[in-house]
C-alpha angles and dihedrals in degrees: 000000000000120000088251121024088206093057098096096051089045091048092051092048093051093046091049090050090058092053091046089062092066095049107131094012121124125231086253091055089053096048104051128095118199099193140356093264093055129067134209119261088242091057093051090052091050098042094052087051090048088056093059092042095048104038101031115019096035090053106032101036114059090186097053116125115204117237089229121352091211090068090073086075099029098056102032107118107194108326102130091176088064095047143268123332136219107254111274097220090057100054091106090061092067105103087163133089090048123225089256090054092049089052089050088051089054092051091049092053095041091054091049091049090051091052092047095047090049093056119074099209097080095056105040129114134005094344095063094097093048091050091049089057093048093049092048090049090051092054094048092044090057091049089054089055091049088062090046090052089061096042093046092047091050091052090048094050094041089071093048112099089215090066095214121213123222119228107232094017116168111278117267113269113261122256118273116247124215111303118264134174134225117209125211128191094218123209128135113350131187110233130187138029116331095209098257111125129335124340134167116246093253090064091066148125105034111230143158130260132184116241125194116217110287144167128221129196116252093224143024126273109269130228088249092057094045091047088060088059091049094048092046088062093256094156091055097045110090095194092076095050141078106241093244091047095052090048089051092049092050094045092048096043094238113174099150139004118299111274094029115121130188108211122173090343095308128106118237132177133212113227133167085263089061132262118322141160110288109271103225094201098050118098113267110255140191098035124144125235087256092056093044091051093046092050091049090055090047089053093050093248139086140229118273121249115244088248092054090050093050093046090050090050091049093050094044096050108029109212088007097136090138101030119133134171093235091220093173090058106029120212135162107304122239128212112296096006092120085082088070134063131005099078133357113263115234112219129195091238120113112228108253142134123289116240108285095016115154125177118227116261096235131071091279086065088070090067101098114340099078091057094061097116137081095005138104129227122247125194141196109033130249142244087277096054114106112253113268094012098109125075131187089255096043112129119202118181139194139165116271094252096052114122107157095083121084091264126161144163134265116178128226134183142184110265137287099059 
């Protein structure tokens, strides 16, 4: 039997969700790459298929025949243990394989996975627990790429003067209510995954940290509030900025968040629903760590640490290890759920290993550990995150200058507030 009898239905649902994201897109939409950090839709569809082929079928099924042996190189992202990779900045140059061929590749692998999951031999014995972990990782890996498909498409379309709109785009983020603060006494706090259900390797091991008393805002910073920073000359005022951040803003010509436009004296914003007048009450989105940190100083506050965020989430939703706002499929909110969804929450925590962290020795061990340098942790998920994918202990991470993700700002402060 398989490690999880529900694996095959779950596998099919996750694979179908990836295909649903390209409904209504043209082959040209799926082939283009707008910058080195983004990837074409076609590449995401192929790479997630490569993952199943490489780490499951190629290991567990001796009779498996690859769809095209050259794809082992072409769609490898960064797994050096597996072999060399096609250069990431050039993925948008791959006119071949065509989108139709990539979809055929997916069908080939999906059929092989169904045969494998239906046969008990591959999953028997002492390796059952290890296989359960690999299969769960594959599902969560594909969900990560589903979010990237939306963020990369938005970046691509944001530079298109036609400002395309995506059918079935995530709902607009809800308006921000008046700002309130939650106060926490601090003390010893349990941080990290508690062992129930799936977790990425960077969420382990669970450990304790000491927190001083702190306060955290009960909502994100709004466009209206951030616009005050822009109009007060915040981008030109060095005192709000980290030196490196101000240099980056000047060199890159930043004068507002990515996707903001000033047209005939009025601010507009590109969204996946098309371009529209800037919604003053929506959470500000597509800001870098540098911009988030500068705004926090301007506002007389700071960014939360990732440990403060996780402790606040634990206290706000008791037992809510796996709670998420479900922003892509709105429902009635529950207490504390405003910490999740909408936009990713920049924290002031550098991305590094937890005490006792050790990456696995095989290729899977390359998943997160080797990126633990020169990046900051984000928490909470966004409107583009697949429902149920985010946990309280989930650690996203990006370089300080990254702006193409759905990233926003939540303020924190030392108590009292």
